[in-house]
Residue frames as a rotation matrix with the C-alpha (Angstrom) as fourth column:
MET 1
0.597 -0.450 0.664 -15.35
0.609 0.793 -0.010 -61.25
-0.522 0.410 0.748 -25.74
GLU 2
0.791 -0.270 0.549 -14.14
0.316 -0.589 -0.744 -58.23
0.524 0.762 -0.380 -27.70
ILE 3
0.701 -0.547 0.458 -12.02
-0.713 -0.553 0.432 -57.17
0.017 -0.629 -0.777 -24.68
ASP 4
0.567 -0.465 0.680 -10.47
-0.028 0.814 0.580 -60.62
-0.823 -0.348 0.449 -24.50
GLU 5
0.637 -0.294 0.712 -9.55
0.769 0.301 -0.564 -60.51
-0.049 0.907 0.418 -28.20
GLU 6
0.808 -0.361 0.465 -8.03
-0.181 -0.904 -0.386 -57.04
0.560 0.228 -0.796 -27.79
LEU 7
0.566 -0.604 0.560 -5.86
-0.686 0.031 0.727 -58.34
-0.457 -0.796 -0.397 -24.92
GLN 8
0.508 -0.363 0.781 -4.86
0.435 0.891 0.131 -61.37
-0.744 0.273 0.610 -27.04
TRP 9
0.802 -0.218 0.555 -3.97
0.474 -0.333 -0.815 -59.06
0.363 0.917 -0.163 -29.94
GLN 10
0.706 -0.574 0.415 -1.77
-0.659 -0.748 0.085 -56.99
0.261 -0.333 -0.906 -27.67
ALA 11
0.483 -0.539 0.690 -0.04
-0.277 0.653 0.705 -60.18
-0.830 -0.532 0.166 -26.43
VAL 12
0.609 -0.267 0.747 0.66
0.742 0.523 -0.419 -61.14
-0.279 0.809 0.517 -30.09
LEU 13
0.819 -0.305 0.486 2.00
0.047 -0.809 -0.586 -57.63
0.572 0.503 -0.648 -30.89
ASN 14
0.496 -0.637 0.591 4.31
-0.866 -0.412 0.282 -57.84
0.064 -0.651 -0.756 -27.78
ASN 15
0.023 -0.481 -0.876 5.37
-0.318 0.828 -0.462 -61.47
0.948 0.290 -0.134 -28.40
ASP 16
-0.059 0.041 0.997 4.19
-0.979 -0.200 -0.049 -62.15
0.197 -0.979 0.052 -24.82
ALA 17
-0.566 -0.309 -0.764 5.31
-0.283 0.944 -0.172 -65.64
0.774 0.118 -0.622 -23.81
SER 18
-0.908 0.238 0.344 3.23
-0.321 0.132 -0.938 -65.50
-0.269 -0.962 -0.043 -20.64
HIS 19
0.087 0.988 -0.126 0.18
-0.841 0.005 -0.541 -66.18
-0.534 0.153 0.831 -22.82
ASP 20
-0.501 -0.313 -0.807 1.70
-0.711 0.681 0.177 -69.25
0.494 0.662 -0.564 -24.55
GLY 21
-0.921 0.179 -0.347 -0.57
0.280 0.922 -0.267 -72.23
0.272 -0.343 -0.899 -23.92
ARG 22
-0.566 0.750 -0.344 -3.53
0.111 -0.344 -0.932 -69.98
-0.817 -0.565 0.112 -23.06
PHE 23
0.689 0.715 -0.117 -4.46
-0.048 -0.116 -0.992 -69.27
-0.723 0.689 -0.046 -26.69
TRP 24
-0.428 -0.706 0.564 -3.15
0.633 0.211 0.744 -69.54
-0.645 0.676 0.357 -30.23
TYR 25
0.234 0.537 -0.811 -3.69
-0.371 -0.721 -0.585 -67.27
-0.899 0.438 0.030 -33.17
ALA 26
-0.079 -0.166 0.983 -4.05
0.772 0.613 0.166 -68.14
-0.630 0.772 0.080 -36.81
VAL 27
-0.422 -0.124 -0.898 -3.51
-0.361 -0.886 0.292 -65.99
-0.832 0.447 0.329 -39.87
ARG 28
0.523 0.787 0.328 -6.09
0.016 0.376 -0.926 -66.49
-0.852 0.489 0.184 -42.63
THR 29
0.742 -0.201 -0.639 -3.79
-0.662 -0.369 -0.652 -65.33
-0.105 0.907 -0.407 -45.45
THR 30
-0.284 -0.938 -0.198 -0.99
-0.941 0.312 -0.130 -67.78
0.184 0.149 -0.972 -44.57
GLY 31
0.527 0.563 -0.637 -2.99
-0.406 0.825 0.393 -70.70
0.747 0.052 0.663 -43.23
ILE 32
-0.334 -0.745 -0.577 -0.66
0.335 0.479 -0.811 -70.97
0.881 -0.464 0.090 -40.23
PHE 33
0.848 0.506 0.155 -1.29
0.020 -0.323 0.946 -70.84
0.529 -0.800 -0.285 -36.47
CYS 34
-0.190 -0.973 0.133 1.20
0.111 -0.156 -0.982 -69.62
0.976 -0.171 0.137 -33.90
ARG 35
-0.008 0.073 -0.997 1.91
0.999 0.054 -0.004 -69.06
0.054 -0.996 -0.073 -30.21
PRO 36
0.935 0.352 -0.039 1.43
0.354 -0.933 0.069 -65.52
-0.012 -0.079 -0.997 -28.94
SER 37
0.493 -0.831 -0.259 5.27
-0.055 -0.327 0.943 -65.35
-0.868 -0.451 -0.207 -28.44
CYS 38
0.457 -0.327 0.827 6.06
0.841 0.460 -0.283 -66.11
-0.288 0.826 0.485 -32.12
LYS 39
-0.109 -0.657 -0.746 8.82
0.271 -0.741 0.614 -63.83
-0.956 -0.136 0.259 -33.36
SER 40
-0.436 0.005 0.900 7.52
0.899 0.047 0.436 -63.68
-0.040 0.999 -0.025 -36.90
ARG 41
-0.983 0.046 0.178 6.35
-0.010 -0.980 0.199 -60.37
0.183 0.193 0.964 -38.30
PRO 42
-0.583 0.812 -0.013 2.98
0.065 0.031 -0.997 -59.38
-0.810 -0.583 -0.071 -36.86
PRO 43
-0.608 0.456 0.650 0.08
0.790 0.262 0.554 -60.01
0.082 0.850 -0.520 -39.31
LYS 44
-0.716 0.513 0.473 -2.67
-0.335 -0.847 0.413 -57.53
0.612 0.138 0.779 -40.09
ARG 45
-0.779 0.453 0.433 -5.28
-0.410 0.155 -0.899 -57.65
-0.475 -0.878 0.065 -37.32
ALA 46
0.088 0.902 -0.424 -8.02
-0.955 -0.044 -0.294 -58.19
-0.284 0.430 0.857 -39.89
HIS 47
0.079 -0.150 -0.985 -6.42
-0.661 0.732 -0.165 -61.52
0.746 0.665 -0.041 -40.94
VAL 48
-0.835 -0.548 0.056 -6.12
-0.372 0.486 -0.791 -62.94
0.406 -0.681 -0.609 -37.36
GLN 49
0.392 0.902 -0.179 -8.37
-0.417 0.348 0.840 -65.45
0.820 -0.254 0.513 -35.64
PHE 50
-0.440 -0.553 0.707 -7.88
-0.872 0.074 -0.484 -66.54
0.215 -0.830 -0.515 -32.02
TYR 51
0.290 0.494 -0.820 -8.26
-0.243 0.866 0.436 -70.13
0.926 0.072 0.371 -30.73
ASP 52
0.545 -0.017 0.838 -8.41
-0.838 0.001 0.546 -71.66
-0.011 -1.000 -0.014 -27.22
THR 53
0.449 -0.373 0.812 -6.86
-0.086 0.886 0.455 -74.94
-0.889 -0.274 0.366 -28.37
ILE 54
-0.628 -0.713 -0.311 -4.47
-0.503 0.067 0.862 -76.23
-0.594 0.698 -0.400 -31.02
ALA 55
-0.671 0.439 0.598 -7.15
0.573 0.819 0.041 -78.76
-0.471 0.370 -0.801 -32.06
ALA 56
0.395 0.874 -0.282 -9.59
0.452 -0.453 -0.768 -75.96
-0.799 0.176 -0.574 -32.80
ALA 57
0.125 -0.471 -0.873 -7.04
-0.655 -0.700 0.284 -74.22
-0.745 0.536 -0.396 -35.07
GLN 58
-0.866 -0.486 0.120 -6.27
-0.275 0.662 0.698 -77.44
-0.418 0.571 -0.707 -36.85
ARG 59
-0.260 0.848 0.462 -9.96
0.672 0.502 -0.544 -78.28
-0.693 0.169 -0.700 -37.33
GLU 60
0.615 0.467 -0.636 -10.24
-0.033 -0.790 -0.612 -74.96
-0.788 0.397 -0.470 -39.20
GLY 61
0.881 -0.279 0.381 -7.42
0.465 0.365 -0.807 -76.15
0.086 0.888 0.452 -41.54
TYR 62
0.706 -0.680 0.198 -4.50
-0.664 -0.733 -0.148 -74.20
0.245 -0.027 -0.969 -40.10
ARG 63
0.629 -0.612 -0.479 -1.08
0.473 0.791 -0.388 -75.78
0.616 0.017 0.787 -39.91
PRO 64
0.734 -0.353 -0.580 1.59
0.513 -0.270 0.814 -75.13
-0.444 -0.896 -0.017 -37.20
CYS 65
0.851 -0.519 -0.079 4.16
-0.512 -0.789 -0.340 -72.42
0.114 0.330 -0.937 -37.68
LYS 66
0.654 -0.681 -0.329 7.64
0.501 0.716 -0.486 -73.79
0.567 0.153 0.809 -38.37
ARG 67
-0.185 -0.735 0.652 9.24
-0.127 -0.640 -0.758 -70.97
0.974 -0.223 0.025 -36.44
CYS 68
-0.310 0.070 0.948 7.42
-0.900 -0.344 -0.269 -71.08
0.308 -0.936 0.169 -33.04
LEU 69
-0.709 -0.020 -0.705 6.33
-0.053 0.998 0.026 -74.74
0.704 0.056 -0.708 -33.21
PRO 70
-0.351 0.632 0.691 3.05
-0.879 -0.477 -0.010 -74.19
0.323 -0.611 0.723 -31.41
HIS 71
0.630 0.652 -0.421 2.24
-0.543 0.758 0.361 -77.90
0.555 0.001 0.832 -31.35
GLU 72
0.048 -0.711 -0.701 5.40
0.324 0.675 -0.663 -78.95
0.945 -0.195 0.263 -29.47
HIS 73
0.863 0.327 -0.384 5.90
0.434 -0.095 0.896 -78.95
0.256 -0.940 -0.224 -25.69
LYS 74
-0.065 -0.950 -0.307 9.54
0.982 -0.115 0.149 -77.82
-0.177 -0.291 0.940 -25.78
LEU 75
0.217 0.032 -0.976 10.36
0.102 -0.995 -0.010 -74.25
-0.971 -0.097 -0.219 -25.69
PRO 76
0.958 0.256 0.126 10.28
0.126 0.019 -0.992 -73.11
-0.256 0.967 -0.014 -29.34
GLU 77
0.571 -0.791 -0.220 13.87
-0.803 -0.483 -0.349 -71.86
0.170 0.376 -0.911 -29.50
GLU 78
-0.192 -0.632 0.751 15.28
-0.688 0.632 0.356 -74.99
-0.700 -0.449 -0.556 -27.81
ALA 79
0.406 0.407 0.818 13.36
0.246 0.813 -0.527 -77.19
-0.880 0.415 0.230 -30.24
TRP 80
0.982 -0.045 -0.186 14.51
-0.188 -0.394 -0.900 -75.08
-0.033 0.918 -0.395 -33.20
ILE 81
0.208 -0.978 -0.005 18.18
-0.978 -0.208 0.001 -75.26
-0.002 0.004 -1.000 -32.17
SER 82
-0.096 -0.187 0.978 17.91
-0.315 0.937 0.148 -79.02
-0.944 -0.294 -0.149 -31.50
ARG 83
0.769 0.464 0.439 16.55
0.283 0.368 -0.885 -79.32
-0.573 0.806 0.152 -35.04
ALA 84
0.807 -0.531 -0.259 19.44
-0.567 -0.574 -0.591 -77.28
0.165 0.624 -0.764 -36.42
ALA 85
-0.128 -0.860 0.494 22.02
-0.891 0.318 0.324 -79.39
-0.436 -0.399 -0.807 -34.53
ALA 86
0.137 0.233 0.963 20.37
0.012 0.971 -0.237 -82.56
-0.991 0.044 0.130 -35.76
TYR 87
0.981 0.194 -0.033 20.44
-0.012 -0.109 -0.994 -81.26
-0.196 0.975 -0.104 -39.33
MET 88
0.356 -0.927 -0.115 24.20
-0.922 -0.329 -0.203 -80.59
0.150 0.178 -0.972 -38.98
ASP 89
-0.121 -0.396 0.910 24.70
-0.599 0.760 0.251 -84.06
-0.791 -0.515 -0.330 -37.45
ARG 90
0.474 0.445 0.760 23.14
0.287 0.738 -0.611 -85.54
-0.832 0.508 0.222 -40.61
HIS 91
0.905 0.033 0.424 24.65
0.419 -0.242 -0.875 -83.25
0.074 0.970 -0.232 -43.20
TYR 92
0.657 -0.675 -0.337 28.10
-0.079 -0.506 0.859 -82.40
-0.750 -0.538 -0.385 -41.85
ALA 93
-0.203 -0.784 0.587 29.83
0.547 0.406 0.732 -83.77
-0.812 0.469 0.346 -44.92
GLU 94
0.372 0.402 0.837 28.01
0.919 -0.288 -0.270 -81.41
0.132 0.869 -0.476 -47.23
GLU 95
-0.770 -0.474 0.427 28.92
0.432 -0.880 -0.198 -77.81
0.470 0.033 0.882 -48.03
LEU 96
0.195 0.864 -0.465 26.93
0.926 -0.005 0.378 -76.25
0.324 -0.504 -0.801 -45.22
THR 97
-0.710 -0.375 0.596 26.79
0.247 -0.925 -0.288 -72.49
0.660 -0.057 0.749 -44.90
LEU 98
-0.861 0.411 -0.299 24.90
0.188 -0.288 -0.939 -70.50
-0.472 -0.865 0.171 -42.24
HIS 99
-0.499 0.700 -0.511 22.46
-0.838 -0.540 0.079 -69.36
-0.220 0.468 0.856 -44.94
ARG 100
-0.399 0.342 -0.851 21.77
-0.416 0.759 0.500 -72.93
0.817 0.554 -0.161 -46.07
LEU 101
-0.817 0.077 -0.572 21.34
0.494 0.606 -0.624 -74.10
0.298 -0.792 -0.533 -42.49
ALA 102
-0.781 0.552 -0.292 18.96
-0.190 -0.656 -0.731 -71.17
-0.594 -0.515 0.617 -41.69
GLU 103
-0.387 0.649 -0.655 16.94
-0.897 -0.099 0.432 -71.97
0.215 0.754 0.621 -44.83
ALA 104
-0.544 0.135 -0.828 16.73
-0.008 0.986 0.167 -75.63
0.839 0.098 -0.536 -43.90
CYS 105
-0.669 0.208 -0.714 15.58
0.741 0.267 -0.616 -74.69
0.063 -0.941 -0.333 -40.39
HIS 106
0.151 0.855 0.496 13.15
0.780 -0.411 0.473 -71.94
0.608 0.315 -0.729 -41.49
GLY 107
0.673 0.052 -0.738 14.79
0.570 -0.673 0.472 -68.90
-0.472 -0.738 -0.482 -39.93
SER 108
0.903 -0.419 0.090 17.12
-0.281 -0.737 -0.615 -66.03
0.324 0.530 -0.783 -40.66
PRO 109
0.241 -0.908 -0.341 20.91
0.480 0.417 -0.771 -66.61
0.843 0.022 0.537 -40.57
TYR 110
-0.431 -0.438 0.789 21.33
-0.364 -0.716 -0.596 -63.80
0.826 -0.544 0.149 -38.00
HIS 111
0.334 0.651 0.681 18.67
-0.908 0.029 0.418 -65.14
0.253 -0.758 0.601 -35.67
LEU 112
0.875 -0.047 -0.481 19.96
0.042 0.999 -0.023 -68.68
0.482 0.000 0.876 -35.98
GLN 113
-0.054 -0.998 -0.045 23.52
0.311 0.026 -0.950 -67.67
0.949 -0.065 0.309 -35.23
ARG 114
-0.437 -0.076 0.896 22.54
-0.645 -0.668 -0.371 -65.64
0.627 -0.740 0.243 -32.19
THR 115
0.524 0.757 0.390 20.07
-0.830 0.351 0.433 -68.20
0.191 -0.550 0.813 -30.80
PHE 116
0.713 -0.333 -0.618 22.32
0.144 0.931 -0.335 -71.20
0.687 0.150 0.712 -31.42
LYS 117
-0.352 -0.921 0.168 25.23
0.071 -0.206 -0.976 -69.49
0.933 -0.332 0.138 -29.57
ARG 118
-0.270 0.295 0.916 22.99
-0.877 -0.468 -0.108 -68.54
0.397 -0.833 0.386 -26.62
ILE 119
0.691 0.688 0.222 21.51
-0.719 0.624 0.305 -72.04
0.071 -0.371 0.926 -26.26
MET 120
0.870 -0.397 -0.291 24.47
0.312 0.902 -0.298 -74.30
0.381 0.168 0.909 -27.22
GLY 121
0.721 -0.633 -0.281 27.29
0.104 -0.302 0.948 -72.06
-0.685 -0.713 -0.152 -26.01
ILE 122
-0.497 -0.863 0.087 29.01
0.245 -0.043 0.969 -72.15
-0.833 0.503 0.233 -29.44
THR 123
-0.210 0.399 -0.892 28.29
-0.827 -0.559 -0.055 -70.88
-0.521 0.726 0.448 -32.94
PRO 124
0.827 0.523 0.208 26.88
-0.297 0.720 -0.627 -73.22
-0.478 0.456 0.751 -35.61
THR 125
0.593 -0.692 -0.412 30.23
-0.546 0.031 -0.837 -73.03
0.593 0.721 -0.359 -37.40
ALA 126
-0.344 -0.749 0.566 32.09
-0.921 0.153 -0.358 -74.14
0.182 -0.645 -0.743 -34.29
TYR 127
0.191 0.534 0.824 29.58
-0.612 0.721 -0.325 -76.96
-0.767 -0.442 0.464 -33.77
LEU 128
0.956 0.155 -0.249 30.08
-0.292 0.423 -0.858 -78.11
-0.028 0.893 0.449 -37.35
GLN 129
0.213 -0.962 -0.173 33.81
-0.718 -0.034 -0.695 -77.97
0.662 0.272 -0.698 -37.07
GLN 130
-0.316 -0.260 0.912 33.71
-0.888 0.419 -0.189 -80.06
-0.333 -0.870 -0.363 -33.87
LEU 131
0.675 0.614 0.410 31.58
-0.375 0.763 -0.527 -82.67
-0.636 0.202 0.745 -35.66
ARG 132
0.876 -0.313 -0.366 33.92
-0.299 0.240 -0.923 -82.88
0.377 0.919 0.116 -38.59
ILE 133
-0.083 -0.977 0.195 37.14
-0.837 -0.038 -0.546 -83.03
0.541 -0.209 -0.814 -36.50
SER 134
-0.047 0.182 0.982 35.65
-0.781 0.606 -0.150 -85.66
-0.623 -0.774 0.114 -34.17
ARG 135
0.892 0.398 0.216 34.73
-0.152 0.713 -0.685 -87.79
-0.426 0.578 0.696 -37.26
ALA 136
0.589 -0.747 -0.309 38.22
-0.520 -0.058 -0.852 -87.15
0.619 0.663 -0.422 -38.72
GLN 137
-0.223 -0.671 0.707 39.80
-0.974 0.179 -0.137 -88.46
-0.035 -0.719 -0.694 -35.52
GLU 138
0.408 0.491 0.769 37.66
-0.430 0.847 -0.312 -91.64
-0.805 -0.204 0.557 -35.80
LEU 139
0.995 0.041 -0.095 38.68
-0.103 0.374 -0.922 -92.14
-0.002 0.927 0.376 -39.44
LEU 140
0.269 -0.963 -0.011 42.37
-0.784 -0.212 -0.583 -91.44
0.559 0.165 -0.812 -38.73
ARG 141
-0.214 -0.317 0.924 42.36
-0.885 0.464 -0.046 -94.06
-0.414 -0.827 -0.380 -35.92
CYS 142
-0.052 0.324 0.945 40.59
-0.158 0.931 -0.328 -96.85
-0.986 -0.166 0.002 -37.82
SER 143
0.885 0.392 0.253 40.91
0.173 0.228 -0.958 -96.37
-0.433 0.891 0.134 -41.56
THR 144
-0.156 -0.956 0.247 43.59
0.679 0.078 0.730 -96.28
-0.717 0.282 0.637 -44.19
LEU 145
0.723 0.412 0.555 42.02
0.682 -0.557 -0.474 -93.42
0.114 0.721 -0.683 -46.16
SER 146
-0.387 -0.844 0.371 44.42
0.775 -0.515 -0.365 -90.68
0.499 0.146 0.854 -47.06
VAL 147
-0.596 0.088 -0.798 44.23
0.539 -0.692 -0.480 -87.41
-0.595 -0.716 0.365 -45.20
ARG 148
-0.907 0.238 -0.347 42.99
-0.410 -0.686 0.601 -85.75
-0.095 0.687 0.720 -48.33
ALA 149
-0.559 0.721 -0.410 40.21
0.128 0.563 0.816 -88.40
0.819 0.404 -0.407 -48.75
ILE 150
-0.380 0.412 -0.828 39.20
0.925 0.160 -0.345 -88.02
-0.010 -0.897 -0.442 -45.09
GLY 151
-0.770 0.060 -0.636 38.98
0.075 -0.980 -0.184 -84.22
-0.634 -0.189 0.750 -45.51
GLN 152
-0.826 0.465 -0.318 36.86
-0.447 -0.198 0.872 -84.66
0.343 0.863 0.372 -48.68
GLU 153
-0.483 0.649 -0.588 34.58
0.538 0.750 0.386 -87.19
0.691 -0.130 -0.711 -46.96
LEU 154
-0.327 0.302 -0.896 33.96
0.896 -0.202 -0.395 -84.65
-0.301 -0.932 -0.204 -44.20
GLY 155
0.706 0.611 0.357 33.19
0.703 -0.664 -0.254 -81.74
0.082 0.430 -0.899 -46.47
LEU 156
0.653 -0.594 -0.469 36.63
-0.223 -0.743 0.631 -80.19
-0.724 -0.307 -0.618 -46.04
SER 157
0.833 -0.259 0.489 38.07
0.546 0.524 -0.653 -80.59
-0.087 0.811 0.578 -49.53
ASN 158
0.634 -0.680 0.369 40.67
-0.396 -0.695 -0.600 -77.82
0.665 0.234 -0.710 -49.12
LEU 159
0.474 -0.491 -0.731 43.52
0.593 0.792 -0.147 -79.93
0.651 -0.364 0.666 -47.71
PRO 160
-0.605 -0.764 0.225 45.56
0.319 -0.491 -0.811 -77.04
0.730 -0.419 0.541 -46.18
TYR 161
-0.223 0.607 0.763 42.45
-0.745 -0.611 0.269 -75.71
0.629 -0.508 0.588 -44.41
PHE 162
0.749 0.511 -0.422 41.58
-0.176 0.767 0.617 -79.20
0.638 -0.388 0.665 -43.11
ILE 163
0.091 -0.804 -0.587 45.10
0.707 0.468 -0.531 -79.69
0.702 -0.367 0.611 -41.77
THR 164
-0.725 -0.325 0.607 45.19
-0.075 -0.839 -0.539 -76.24
0.685 -0.436 0.584 -40.19
LEU 165
0.139 0.862 0.487 41.73
-0.778 -0.209 0.593 -76.68
0.613 -0.461 0.641 -38.58
PHE 166
0.690 0.081 -0.720 42.63
0.194 0.937 0.291 -80.18
0.698 -0.341 0.630 -37.33
LYS 167
-0.278 -0.927 -0.251 45.87
0.641 0.015 -0.767 -78.90
0.715 -0.374 0.590 -35.81
ARG 168
-0.589 0.112 0.801 44.18
-0.390 -0.907 -0.160 -75.93
0.708 -0.407 0.577 -34.22
MET 169
0.355 0.889 0.289 41.49
-0.753 0.088 0.652 -78.10
0.555 -0.449 0.701 -32.64
THR 170
0.945 0.052 -0.322 43.63
0.083 0.916 0.393 -81.07
0.316 -0.398 0.861 -31.58
GLY 171
0.631 -0.771 0.088 47.16
-0.573 -0.387 0.722 -79.75
-0.523 -0.506 -0.686 -31.25
SER 172
-0.318 -0.715 0.623 48.43
0.004 0.656 0.755 -82.21
-0.948 0.243 -0.205 -33.86
THR 173
-0.462 0.170 -0.871 48.41
-0.881 -0.198 0.429 -82.64
-0.099 0.965 0.241 -37.60
PRO 174
0.649 0.759 -0.048 46.25
-0.759 0.640 -0.121 -85.43
-0.062 0.115 0.991 -39.03
ALA 175
0.390 -0.577 -0.717 49.36
-0.256 0.680 -0.687 -87.46
0.885 0.451 0.118 -39.94
ARG 176
-0.669 -0.660 0.341 50.82
-0.457 0.003 -0.890 -87.08
0.586 -0.751 -0.303 -36.46
TYR 177
-0.110 0.742 0.661 47.49
-0.972 0.057 -0.226 -87.90
-0.206 -0.668 0.716 -34.88
ARG 178
0.774 0.377 -0.508 47.19
-0.540 0.813 -0.219 -91.06
0.330 0.444 0.833 -36.98
GLN 179
-0.069 -0.914 -0.400 50.78
-0.221 0.405 -0.887 -92.03
0.973 0.027 -0.229 -36.12
ASP 180
-0.798 -0.319 0.512 50.15
-0.511 -0.095 -0.855 -91.58
0.321 -0.943 -0.087 -32.40
ASN 181
-0.404 0.759 0.510 46.66
-0.733 0.065 -0.677 -93.05
-0.548 -0.647 0.530 -32.22
GLY 182
0.567 0.741 0.360 45.97
-0.376 0.622 -0.687 -95.66
-0.732 0.254 0.632 -34.82
VAL 183
0.870 -0.174 0.461 46.96
0.473 0.558 -0.682 -96.72
-0.138 0.811 0.568 -38.29
HIS 184
0.085 -0.930 -0.358 50.66
0.423 -0.292 0.858 -96.17
-0.902 -0.224 0.368 -38.81
ALA 185
0.247 -0.010 -0.969 51.83
-0.559 -0.818 -0.134 -93.73
-0.792 0.574 -0.208 -41.48
GLN 186
-0.778 -0.572 -0.260 53.35
-0.533 0.380 0.756 -96.45
-0.333 0.727 -0.601 -43.67
GLU 187
-0.642 0.612 0.462 49.94
0.565 0.784 -0.255 -98.20
-0.518 0.098 -0.850 -43.86
ALA 188
0.514 0.855 -0.063 48.14
0.660 -0.442 -0.607 -95.07
-0.547 0.271 -0.792 -45.14
VAL 189
-0.393 -0.516 0.761 48.87
0.841 -0.536 0.070 -92.61
0.372 0.668 0.645 -47.87
THR 190
-0.101 0.348 -0.932 48.62
0.799 -0.530 -0.285 -89.20
-0.593 -0.774 -0.225 -46.12
ASN 191
0.153 0.127 0.980 49.13
0.889 -0.450 -0.080 -86.89
0.431 0.884 -0.182 -49.07
GLU 192
0.783 0.050 -0.620 50.46
0.399 -0.805 0.438 -84.11
-0.478 -0.590 -0.651 -46.75
């Protein structure tokens, strides 16, 4: 059994994903259990206990790691990025920095940026901008809110920035977009 634990320990130190699902390890000092491939800092060996099942770790009072999500069937990074995208989908109208997003998703800004781009094909900032501009297009087509009010509602309270971003992403200013696609300019106060 000692040999098996030494092999398990080496898998943890090497973040070896080939052992995921074969065993889990828990850290006594944190009360958390992880997959062998977890990218968190390696614990001290003396604080580690190995388990053959998730249920065994949970029976001992350990809770799942928020980084590697050992209790989910999805690949940990895909689940993490899905969670980050869902967070942005819900909070796009708030002031949302990469640091705040990383904190909400329990990771580092650098790792989130790199992983999000690899999995989604765009950066978190680009994803957030697409959400906001898509929602702005909806509002411009069907509401009489001013351009300034729409920008503020979407978390883009700096009007010149909102107009510049909208034009860069759609090829049109918000006022022109509204004129061409929905509520006419005389029905809405554009504040441009």
